[in-house]
MMTF fields as JSON, N, C-alpha, C and O atoms, coordinates in Angstrom:
{
  "mmtfVersion": "1.0.0",
  "mmtfProducer": "UNKNOWN",
  "numBonds": 287,
  "numAtoms": 288,
  "numGroups": 72,
  "numChains": 1,
  "numModels": 1,
  "chainsPerModel": [1],
  "groupsPerChain": [72],
  "chainIdList": ["A"],
  "bondAtomList": [4, 2, 8, 6, 12, 10, 16, 14, 20, 18, 24, 22, 28, 26, 32, 30, 36, 34, 40, 38, 44, 42, 48, 46, 52, 50, 56, 54, 60, 58, 64, 62, 68, 66, 72, 70, 76, 74, 80, 78, 84, 82, 88, 86, 92, 90, 96, 94, 100, 98, 104, 102, 108, 106, 112, 110, 116, 114, 120, 118, 124, 122, 128, 126, 132, 130, 136, 134, 140, 138, 144, 142, 148, 146, 152, 150, 156, 154, 160, 158, 164, 162, 168, 166, 172, 170, 176, 174, 180, 178, 184, 182, 188, 186, 192, 190, 196, 194, 200, 198, 204, 202, 208, 206, 212, 210, 216, 214, 220, 218, 224, 222, 228, 226, 232, 230, 236, 234, 240, 238, 244, 242, 248, 246, 252, 250, 256, 254, 260, 258, 264, 262, 268, 266, 272, 270, 276, 274, 280, 278, 284, 282],
  "bondOrderList": [1, 1, 1, 1, 1, 1, 1, 1, 1, 1, 1, 1, 1, 1, 1, 1, 1, 1, 1, 1, 1, 1, 1, 1, 1, 1, 1, 1, 1, 1, 1, 1, 1, 1, 1, 1, 1, 1, 1, 1, 1, 1, 1, 1, 1, 1, 1, 1, 1, 1, 1, 1, 1, 1, 1, 1, 1, 1, 1, 1, 1, 1, 1, 1, 1, 1, 1, 1, 1, 1, 1],
  "groupList": [{"groupName": "UNK", "atomNameList": ["N", "CA", "C", "O"], "elementList": ["N", "C", "C", "O"], "formalChargeList": [0, 0, 0, 0], "bondAtomList": [1, 0, 2, 1, 3, 2], "bondOrderList": [1, 1, 2], "singleLetterCode": "X", "chemCompType": "L-PEPTIDE LINKING"}],
  "groupTypeList": [0, 0, 0, 0, 0, 0, 0, 0, 0, 0, 0, 0, 0, 0, 0, 0, 0, 0, 0, 0, 0, 0, 0, 0, 0, 0, 0, 0, 0, 0, 0, 0, 0, 0, 0, 0, 0, 0, 0, 0, 0, 0, 0, 0, 0, 0, 0, 0, 0, 0, 0, 0, 0, 0, 0, 0, 0, 0, 0, 0, 0, 0, 0, 0, 0, 0, 0, 0, 0, 0, 0, 0],
  "groupIdList": [1, 2, 3, 4, 5, 6, 7, 8, 9, 10, 11, 12, 13, 14, 15, 16, 17, 18, 19, 20, 21, 22, 23, 24, 25, 26, 27, 28, 29, 30, 31, 32, 33, 34, 35, 36, 37, 38, 39, 40, 41, 42, 43, 44, 45, 46, 47, 48, 49, 50, 51, 52, 53, 54, 55, 56, 57, 58, 59, 60, 61, 62, 63, 64, 65, 66, 67, 68, 69, 70, 71, 72],
  "secStructList": [7, 7, 3, 3, 3, 3, 3, 3, 3, 3, 3, 3, 3, 3, 3, 3, 3, 3, 3, 7, 6, 6, 1, 7, 3, 3, 3, 3, 3, 3, 3, 3, 3, 3, 3, 7, 6, 6, 7, 7, 2, 2, 2, 2, 2, 2, 2, 2, 2, 2, 2, 2, 6, 6, 1, 1, 1, 3, 3, 3, 3, 3, 3, 3, 3, 3, 3, 3, 3, 3, 3, 7],
  "xCoordList": [1.481, 0.731, 1.611, 2.766, 1.096, 1.895, 2.093, 1.204, 3.258, 3.558, 3.31, 3.611, 2.77, 2.521, 3.418, 3.51, 4.098, 4.985, 4.567, 4.648, 4.118, 3.79, 5.07, 5.899, 5.202, 6.478, 6.415, 7.398, 5.262, 5.166, 3.725, 2.771, 3.617, 2.299, 2.294, 3.244, 1.189, 0.994, -0.384, -1.325, -0.47, -1.825, -2.192, -1.349, -3.48, -3.997, -5.149, -6.137, -4.993, -6.003, -6.782, -6.183, -8.077, -8.93, -9.619, -10.16, -9.582, -10.166, -11.18, -10.959, -12.311, -13.281, -12.957, -12.941, -12.688, -12.186, -13.291, -13.04, -14.47, -15.565, -16.502, -16.516, -17.273, -18.236, -17.984, -17.595, -18.203, -18.027, -19.357, -20.302, -19.389, -20.539, -21.811, -22.9, -21.716, -22.879, -23.256, -24.174, -22.54, -22.832, -22.215, -22.572, -21.313, -20.614, -19.369, -18.758, -18.98, -17.8, -16.498, -16.32, -15.604, -14.283, -13.344, -13.219, -12.696, -11.847, -10.349, -9.993, -9.538, -8.097, -7.498, -7.995, -6.405, -5.818, -4.337, -3.631, -3.894, -2.51, -2.08, -2.737, -0.956, -0.445, 0.87, 1.692, 1.003, 2.251, 2.735, 2.048, 3.942, 4.487, 5.514, 5.73, 6.111, 7.098, 6.533, 7.232, 5.232, 4.588, 5.142, 5.331, 5.397, 5.905, 4.889, 3.684, 5.412, 4.55, 3.884, 2.868, 4.417, 3.807, 2.918, 2.463, 2.655, 1.801, 0.368, -0.133, -0.267, -1.658, -2.613, -2.266, -3.778, -4.751, -5.11, -5.261, -5.251, -5.533, -4.511, -4.851, -3.228, -2.119, -2.119, -1.892, -2.377, -2.429, -3.537, -3.339, -4.684, -5.825, -5.523, -5.883, -4.852, -4.504, -3.478, -3.542, -2.561, -1.613, -2.298, -1.989, -3.226, -3.941, -4.801, -4.874, -5.429, -6.236, -5.378, -5.816, -4.165, -3.266, -2.809, -2.722, -2.522, -2.132, -3.304, -3.108, -4.521, -5.717, -5.93, -6.443, -5.552, -5.719, -4.877, -5.151, -3.858, -2.952, -3.467, -2.933, -4.464, -5.025, -6.189, -6.835, -6.463, -7.568, -8.9, -9.953, -8.889, -10.069, -10.413, -9.538, -11.653, -12.074, -11.73, -11.848, -11.308, -10.94, -12.185, -13.094, -12.242, -13.425, -13.163, -14.103, -11.853, -11.593, -10.124, -9.28, -9.807, -8.439, -8.35, -9.145, -7.394, -7.201, -5.78, -4.825, -5.693, -4.423, -4.18, -4.987, -3.069, -2.807, -1.556, -0.514, -1.642, -0.48, -0.021, -0.827, 1.276, 1.851, 2.384, 3.241, 1.855, 2.212, 3.018, 2.688, 4.05, 4.864, 4.475, 4.418, 4.219, 3.889, 5.076, 5.78, 5.291, 6.39, 5.952, 4.939, 6.739, 6.483, 7.129, 7.026],
  "yCoordList": [-32.865, -32.0, -30.822, -31.033, -29.635, -28.45, -28.318, -28.64, -27.846, -27.548, -26.092, -25.242, -25.796, -24.39, -24.085, -24.855, -22.927, -22.466, -21.01, -20.129, -20.803, -19.434, -18.614, -18.908, -17.579, -16.847, -15.575, -15.219, -14.87, -13.594, -13.383, -13.852, -12.648, -12.306, -10.808, -10.258, -10.171, -8.753, -8.628, -9.346, -7.704, -7.41, -6.025, -5.134, -5.859, -4.576, -4.165, -4.884, -3.032, -2.463, -1.388, -0.565, -1.384, -0.397, 0.417, -0.139, 1.749, 2.669, 3.546, 4.014, 3.767, 4.719, 6.055, 6.249, 7.024, 8.334, 9.433, 10.592, 9.07, 10.03, 9.655, 8.509, 10.598, 10.395, 11.384, 12.526, 10.954, 11.877, 12.683, 12.548, 13.481, 14.356, 13.575, 14.141, 12.28, 11.444, 10.569, 9.751, 10.758, 10.004, 8.629, 7.808, 8.344, 7.069, 7.189, 8.254, 6.042, 6.076, 6.289, 5.74, 7.089, 7.236, 6.264, 6.299, 5.407, 4.353, 4.661, 4.934, 4.604, 4.669, 3.364, 2.715, 2.934, 1.666, 1.835, 2.708, 0.969, 0.895, -0.567, -1.474, -0.75, -2.148, -2.308, -1.399, -3.571, -3.916, -5.225, -6.246, -5.164, -6.388, -7.057, -6.608, -8.115, -8.879, -9.508, -9.656, -9.88, -10.629, -12.066, -12.604, -12.672, -14.039, -14.931, -14.846, -15.784, -16.714, -17.742, -18.315, -17.991, -18.973, -18.365, -19.07, -17.06, -16.351, -16.89, -17.074, -17.136, -17.628, -16.392, -15.27, -16.668, -15.568, -14.814, -13.593, -15.49, -14.84, -13.83, -12.76, -14.164, -13.269, -12.042, -10.91, -12.301, -11.232, -10.232, -9.019, -10.755, -9.906, -9.113, -7.941, -9.758, -9.017, -7.91, -6.832, -8.161, -7.108, -5.984, -4.814, -6.316, -5.314, -4.454, -3.235, -5.087, -4.317, -3.439, -2.359, -3.879, -3.04, -1.846, -0.736, -2.043, -0.945, 0.028, 1.243, -0.506, 0.34, 1.184, 2.3, 0.674, 1.429, 2.696, 3.614, 2.742, 3.955, 4.952, 6.053, 4.565, 5.413, 6.267, 5.918, 7.382, 8.206, 7.792, 8.242, 6.974, 6.539, 5.078, 4.332, 4.691, 3.364, 2.303, 2.548, 1.134, 0.043, -0.603, -0.96, -0.759, -1.384, -2.746, -3.515, -3.084, -4.368, -4.692, -3.797, -5.98, -6.47, -7.575, -8.515, -7.467, -8.514, -9.045, -8.311, -10.342, -11.075, -11.49, -12.216, -11.025, -11.291, -12.124, -11.711, -13.288, -14.171, -14.287, -14.335, -14.33, -14.564, -15.988, -16.356, -16.774, -18.201, -18.452, -17.926, -19.228, -19.627, -21.066, -21.944, -21.278, -22.589, -23.227, -22.543, -24.517, -25.224, -26.664, -27.125, -27.345, -28.793, -29.623, -30.849],
  "zCoordList": [-9.116, -8.3, -7.828, -7.458, -7.838, -7.481, -5.99, -5.202, -5.608, -4.196, -3.929, -4.767, -2.786, -2.381, -1.223, -0.267, -1.314, -0.221, 0.073, -0.783, 1.317, 1.708, 1.897, 2.758, 1.066, 1.032, 1.858, 2.508, 1.848, 2.586, 3.028, 2.408, 4.14, 4.675, 4.975, 5.532, 4.583, 4.867, 5.541, 5.205, 6.493, 7.04, 6.597, 6.496, 6.33, 5.871, 6.826, 6.976, 7.437, 8.333, 7.584, 6.892, 7.708, 7.098, 8.204, 9.159, 8.049, 9.036, 8.341, 7.224, 9.022, 8.519, 9.046, 10.261, 8.162, 8.607, 8.505, 8.838, 8.059, 7.961, 6.84, 6.389, 6.395, 5.338, 4.198, 4.446, 2.948, 1.828, 1.623, 2.4, 0.601, 0.36, 0.06, 0.156, -0.304, -0.606, 0.616, 0.548, 1.705, 2.919, 2.921, 3.765, 2.019, 1.985, 2.838, 2.917, 3.506, 4.34, 3.551, 2.463, 4.116, 3.544, 4.272, 5.496, 3.502, 4.1, 3.757, 2.61, 4.771, 4.618, 5.013, 5.933, 4.33, 4.579, 4.995, 4.49, 5.932, 6.295, 6.205, 6.716, 5.537, 5.344, 6.105, 6.229, 6.617, 7.304, 6.714, 6.752, 6.164, 5.527, 6.486, 7.612, 5.995, 6.735, 8.007, 9.009, 7.943, 9.068, 8.989, 7.897, 10.148, 10.133, 9.433, 9.67, 8.568, 7.819, 8.678, 8.283, 9.825, 10.771, 11.824, 12.725, 11.736, 12.705, 12.566, 11.457, 13.696, 13.691, 13.594, 13.962, 13.097, 12.833, 14.122, 14.078, 15.256, 16.522, 16.93, 17.434, 16.714, 17.01, 16.055, 16.482, 14.768, 13.832, 14.156, 14.084, 14.506, 14.899, 16.144, 16.247, 17.103, 18.362, 18.049, 18.64, 17.15, 16.81, 16.058, 16.284, 15.164, 14.405, 15.348, 15.194, 16.296, 17.277, 18.176, 18.573, 18.507, 19.256, 18.424, 18.948, 17.165, 16.293, 16.126, 16.132, 15.978, 15.82, 17.077, 16.998, 18.19, 19.444, 19.474, 20.247, 18.634, 18.567, 17.489, 17.354, 16.764, 15.704, 16.197, 17.185, 15.52, 15.944, 15.282, 15.732, 14.26, 13.53, 13.918, 14.357, 13.756, 14.133, 13.077, 11.877, 13.539, 12.707, 12.137, 12.886, 10.818, 10.235, 9.631, 9.426, 9.327, 8.711, 8.858, 8.809, 9.04, 9.029, 7.983, 8.001, 7.082, 6.07, 6.203, 6.458, 6.02, 6.014, 4.548, 3.968, 3.956, 2.52, 2.478, 2.987, 1.879, 1.72, 0.277, -0.652, 0.117, -1.222, -1.224, -0.421, -2.145, -2.252, -3.501, -4.564, -3.402, -4.578, -4.942, -4.081, -6.181, -6.667, -7.412, -8.155, -7.214, -7.899, -8.132, -7.607, -8.925, -9.179, -8.164, -8.211]
}
């Protein structure tokens, strides 16, 4: 059975910056790496919301991206 080890966590914030000529939302992303691998989701969301409070555009999505290493 394979072992899984969480090696790295990145959070990605998505902001809606306006609408294009077809009326579709324009999305910009900001990523932050080197997040503690033992950080809980509530703390990550709180940090993302604090960062979003410093931005001029509205936060539309927060994603937590983990890199996992597999071994025997």
